[in-house]
C-alpha positions in Angstrom: -219.5 3.6 -39.3 -219.8 0.9 -41.9 -220.4 3.6 -44.6 -217.4 5.8 -43.5 -215.0 2.7 -43.3 -216.0 1.0 -46.4 -213.0 2.4 -48.3 -210.5 2.7 -45.5 -207.2 0.9 -45.2 -206.6 1.4 -41.5 -208.9 1.6 -38.6 -208.3 3.3 -35.2 -210.0 1.7 -32.1 -210.3 4.3 -29.3 -210.3 2.6 -25.8 -210.7 4.4 -22.6 -207.8 3.1 -20.4 -210.0 3.1 -17.2 -212.9 1.1 -18.7 -210.9 -1.3 -21.0 -212.7 -3.0 -23.9 -216.5 -2.4 -24.1 -219.0 -4.2 -26.2 -218.9 -1.2 -28.7 -215.3 -1.8 -29.2 -215.6 -5.4 -30.0 -218.5 -4.7 -32.4 -216.6 -2.0 -34.3 -213.6 -4.3 -34.4 -215.7 -7.1 -35.9 -217.2 -4.8 -38.4 -213.7 -3.7 -39.3 -212.9 -7.4 -40.0 -216.2 -7.6 -42.3 -214.9 -4.6 -44.3 -211.5 -6.3 -45.0 -209.5 -3.7 -43.1 -206.3 -5.5 -42.1 -204.4 -2.7 -40.3 -205.7 -1.6 -36.7 -204.3 1.0 -34.4 -205.4 0.5 -30.8 -205.4 4.0 -29.2 -205.7 3.7 -25.4 -206.5 7.1 -24.2 -206.7 8.6 -20.8 -203.5 7.0 -19.6 -203.0 9.9 -17.3 -206.1 8.7 -15.3 -204.6 5.3 -14.6 -201.2 6.9 -13.6 -199.6 5.6 -16.8 -199.7 2.1 -15.6 -197.9 -0.5 -17.7 -199.8 -3.2 -16.4 -203.0 -1.5 -17.5 -201.7 -0.9 -20.9 -200.5 -4.5 -21.4 -203.7 -5.9 -20.2 -205.9 -4.0 -22.6 -203.5 -4.6 -25.5 -203.4 -8.4 -24.7 -207.2 -8.5 -24.5 -207.8 -6.6 -27.7 -205.1 -8.6 -29.6 -206.8 -11.9 -28.6 -210.2 -10.6 -29.8 -208.8 -9.2 -32.9 -207.0 -12.5 -33.8 -210.4 -14.2 -33.6 -211.6 -12.1 -36.4 -208.5 -12.8 -38.4 -206.9 -9.4 -37.7 -203.3 -9.7 -36.3 -201.8 -6.4 -37.5 -202.5 -4.2 -34.4 -200.3 -1.3 -33.4 -201.1 -0.1 -29.8 -200.4 3.4 -28.9 -200.8 4.8 -25.2 -202.4 8.3 -25.3 -203.3 11.3 -23.0 -205.5 13.7 -24.9 -205.3 16.1 -22.0 -201.6 15.9 -21.1 -200.5 15.4 -24.7 -196.7 15.7 -25.2 -195.4 17.4 -22.1 -192.2 18.5 -23.6 -193.7 21.5 -25.4 -195.4 22.8 -22.1 -191.9 22.7 -20.5 -190.3 25.1 -23.0 -190.4 28.8 -22.7 -193.7 30.6 -23.7 -194.0 31.3 -27.4 -197.3 32.2 -29.2 -197.5 33.5 -32.9 -200.2 36.2 -33.2 -202.7 35.0 -35.8 -205.4 37.6 -35.5 -205.9 40.9 -33.6 -209.3 40.6 -32.0 -211.2 43.9 -32.0 -215.1 43.3 -31.7 -215.5 46.7 -30.4 -213.6 49.7 -29.2 -213.2 48.7 -25.6 -211.6 45.3 -26.3 -208.4 44.4 -28.0 -206.9 40.9 -27.8 -204.3 38.9 -29.6 -205.4 35.5 -30.7 -203.2 32.6 -31.5 -202.2 29.0 -30.7 -199.6 28.6 -28.0 -196.6 26.9 -29.7 -194.8 26.2 -26.3 -194.7 27.0 -22.8 -197.3 28.2 -20.2 -198.9 31.7 -19.8 -200.7 33.2 -16.9 -202.4 36.5 -16.1 -199.7 38.8 -14.8 -196.9 37.1 -16.6 -194.4 39.3 -18.5 -194.0 38.9 -22.2 -191.9 40.2 -25.0 -193.3 41.2 -28.6 -191.0 40.1 -31.3 -189.5 41.4 -33.4 -190.0 44.9 -31.9 -188.7 43.5 -28.5 -191.1 45.5 -26.5 -192.1 44.2 -23.1 -195.8 43.9 -21.9 -197.8 42.1 -19.2 -200.7 39.7 -19.9 -204.0 40.9 -18.4 -206.5 38.1 -19.4 -206.5 34.7 -21.2 -209.8 34.8 -22.9 -211.6 31.9 -24.5 -215.2 31.1 -25.8 -215.8 29.2 -22.5 -214.6 32.1 -20.4 -211.3 33.4 -19.0 -208.6 30.9 -17.9 -206.1 31.1 -15.0 -203.5 29.5 -17.2 -202.9 28.3 -20.8 -200.4 26.0 -22.1 -198.9 24.5 -25.4 -201.6 23.4 -28.0 -204.3 25.7 -26.7 -205.8 28.5 -28.7 -206.5 31.7 -26.7 -206.8 35.4 -27.0 -204.5 37.3 -24.7 -205.2 40.9 -23.6 -202.4 43.1 -22.2 -202.3 45.6 -19.4 -200.1 48.0 -21.6 -200.7 49.9 -24.7 -198.3 47.8 -26.7 -198.3 47.8 -30.5 -198.7 44.1 -31.4 -199.7 43.1 -35.1 -200.6 39.7 -36.9 -197.5 37.9 -37.6 -195.7 39.1 -34.3 -194.7 36.5 -31.7 -195.5 36.9 -27.9 -192.6 35.2 -25.9 -191.6 35.0 -22.4 -189.8 38.2 -21.4 -187.2 36.4 -19.5 -186.4 33.8 -22.0 -186.8 35.4 -25.6 -185.7 33.5 -28.5 -182.0 34.3 -29.5 -181.2 37.1 -31.8 -178.1 36.8 -34.1 -177.0 38.8 -37.3 -177.5 37.0 -40.4 -176.4 37.6 -44.0 -178.3 36.0 -47.0 -175.8 34.4 -49.3 -176.4 34.5 -53.1 -179.5 32.4 -54.1 -178.7 28.9 -55.2 -181.9 28.9 -57.4 -185.5 29.8 -57.4 -188.1 26.9 -58.0 -190.6 26.7 -60.8 -193.5 25.1 -58.7 -195.2 23.9 -62.0 -192.2 22.0 -63.4 -190.0 21.6 -60.3 -187.1 23.1 -62.4 -184.2 24.9 -60.5 -183.8 28.3 -62.2 -180.9 30.8 -61.7 -182.0 33.9 -59.9 -180.5 37.0 -58.2 -183.6 37.9 -56.3 -186.9 36.5 -55.4 -190.2 38.4 -56.0 -193.3 38.2 -53.9 -194.6 34.6 -53.4 -191.6 33.1 -55.2 -189.7 30.2 -53.6 -186.0 29.8 -53.6 -183.1 28.2 -51.8 -180.2 30.1 -50.3 -177.9 29.9 -47.3 -177.5 32.1 -44.2 -174.3 33.3 -42.8 -174.6 33.9 -39.0 -172.2 35.9 -36.7 -172.2 33.1 -34.2 -173.2 29.5 -33.8 -176.8 28.8 -32.7 -178.7 25.6 -31.6 -180.4 24.5 -34.7 -182.4 21.4 -36.0 -184.0 20.9 -39.5 -187.5 22.1 -39.3 -189.0 18.6 -40.2 -187.2 17.2 -37.2 -188.1 20.0 -34.7 -190.2 22.9 -35.2 -189.2 24.5 -32.2 -185.5 24.5 -33.1 -186.1 24.8 -36.7 -188.3 27.7 -37.0 -187.1 31.3 -37.0 -187.9 34.9 -38.2 -185.7 36.8 -40.6 -185.9 40.5 -40.0 -184.5 43.1 -42.4 -182.2 45.8 -41.0 -183.9 48.4 -43.1 -187.5 47.3 -43.5 -190.1 45.0 -42.1 -189.6 41.2 -41.3 -190.4 38.1 -43.0 -191.4 34.7 -41.4 -189.1 31.9 -42.6 
């Protein structure tokens, strides 16, 4: 721990909300002070197992701050966590999973692997393949630890389907009854393309493979939208050509 923290500017002290401060927590905090690390994040995990008790949170934070102050460390930021539950808002959204890999270990198995971006999926649920729009039904949720009865946002899984549906890497599996909205879009003339070596904005009429540029989209109707840096769920989209294949955007 000392070797790893010797060049750090910030330390994270992880505490189990059920157990509070342990001897090891105090020992590590003292070592942090010896190494001259002034900023400490107190990560109080497993808050779900104490029913998200405000009293429990405040008690642990108060005790830790008192101990840290004795070592000369007064810059403490306390963060309550639940590693299992995480941010529940993503799980409450409609199911979305970008397909990262078509898993074919042998001729009798075909699965579609990816990380669930939002929502929950269960065997028997209907899904829609985008951008093709084909519907299918989930047969199994496969993981290294075995099949699951349910998977939710944040989990990386392999889904098998009951139907012979054409699904490729880069497709998105979505809830059949709540697919992402589709609107017609026109790409306005490019504002510029970017020279990634010099950061210059260069005039351009088109972008070649792997080039980066900035343009505007004109839509046939208003949609709910947020900048991607603010919300990945409301800021991400797929741009599909009417005459060819689609490009993730």
